[in-house]
C-alpha positions as CSV (number, residue, x, y, z in Angstrom):
1,X,54.9,55.3,-87.3
2,X,54.5,58.5,-85.5
3,X,51.2,59.7,-83.4
4,X,50.3,62.1,-86.5
5,X,50.3,59.4,-89.3
6,X,48.2,56.9,-87.0
7,X,45.6,59.5,-86.5
8,X,45.4,60.3,-90.0
9,X,45.2,56.3,-90.7
10,X,42.1,56.3,-88.2
11,X,40.8,59.1,-89.4
12,X,40.8,57.5,-93.1
13,X,39.6,54.4,-92.0
14,X,36.5,55.9,-90.0
15,X,35.5,58.2,-93.1
16,X,35.5,54.7,-95.3
17,X,33.5,52.8,-93.0
18,X,30.9,56.0,-92.7
19,X,30.7,56.2,-96.2
20,X,30.2,52.4,-96.7
21,X,27.5,52.4,-93.8
22,X,25.6,55.4,-95.7
23,X,25.7,53.7,-99.1
24,X,24.2,50.7,-97.9
25,X,21.4,52.2,-95.9
26,X,20.6,54.5,-99.0
27,X,20.6,51.5,-101.1
28,X,17.8,50.0,-99.1
29,X,14.6,49.7,-100.4
30,X,12.0,51.1,-97.6
31,X,8.9,49.0,-97.7
32,X,5.8,51.3,-96.3
33,X,4.3,49.9,-93.3
34,X,0.5,49.2,-93.3
35,X,-1.1,51.4,-90.9
36,X,-3.6,49.6,-88.9
37,X,-6.7,51.7,-87.4
38,X,-7.1,51.7,-83.9
39,X,-10.4,50.6,-82.7
40,X,-12.6,53.0,-81.5
41,X,-13.7,52.9,-77.6
42,X,-17.3,52.5,-77.1
43,X,-18.6,54.0,-73.4
44,X,-19.9,51.4,-71.2
45,X,-23.5,51.7,-70.5
46,X,-24.2,50.8,-67.1
47,X,-25.4,52.5,-63.9
48,X,-22.1,53.7,-63.0
49,X,-21.4,55.1,-66.3
50,X,-24.8,56.9,-66.1
51,X,-24.0,58.2,-62.6
52,X,-20.6,59.5,-63.8
53,X,-22.2,61.6,-66.9
54,X,-25.2,62.7,-64.4
55,X,-22.1,64.4,-62.1
56,X,-20.2,65.5,-65.0
57,X,-23.1,67.6,-66.4
58,X,-23.8,68.9,-62.6
59,X,-20.3,70.6,-62.9
60,X,-18.8,72.1,-59.8
61,X,-22.0,71.0,-57.9
62,X,-21.2,67.5,-58.0
63,X,-18.4,68.4,-55.3
64,X,-21.2,68.8,-52.8
65,X,-23.5,65.8,-53.9
66,X,-22.9,62.5,-51.8
67,X,-24.2,60.1,-54.9
68,X,-21.3,61.6,-57.0
69,X,-18.7,61.3,-54.1
70,X,-19.7,57.7,-53.5
71,X,-19.7,57.0,-57.5
72,X,-16.2,58.6,-57.8
73,X,-14.8,56.5,-54.9
74,X,-16.1,53.3,-56.8
75,X,-14.3,54.5,-59.7
76,X,-11.3,55.1,-57.9
77,X,-11.3,51.8,-56.2
78,X,-12.1,49.9,-59.1
79,X,-9.1,51.5,-61.2
80,X,-6.9,50.9,-58.4
81,X,-8.0,47.3,-57.9
82,X,-9.2,48.0,-54.7
83,X,-11.9,46.3,-52.7
84,X,-14.4,49.2,-52.4
85,X,-15.8,47.8,-49.0
86,X,-12.3,47.3,-47.3
87,X,-10.2,49.8,-49.5
88,X,-7.6,46.8,-49.6
89,X,-6.0,45.8,-52.7
90,X,-7.3,42.5,-54.5
């Protein structure tokens, strides 16, 4: 068996396997996946949330407001898992 004949035989086997796999995949019946609605996030109603909303309404003026800066620092610390007094991770 020479190289050309071996290459043709390999190509025929490959095509036969590809056709078989395609026919098997096409004969499968796909069941629809049930759609589950994600729960809507409810905003937290707390003193920090009220401060954050107040700072948001202030716009660029909030950059100079010391209360807004302190609130943002507390929010960052809470998000990053740091102790707001020492700045170290918990």
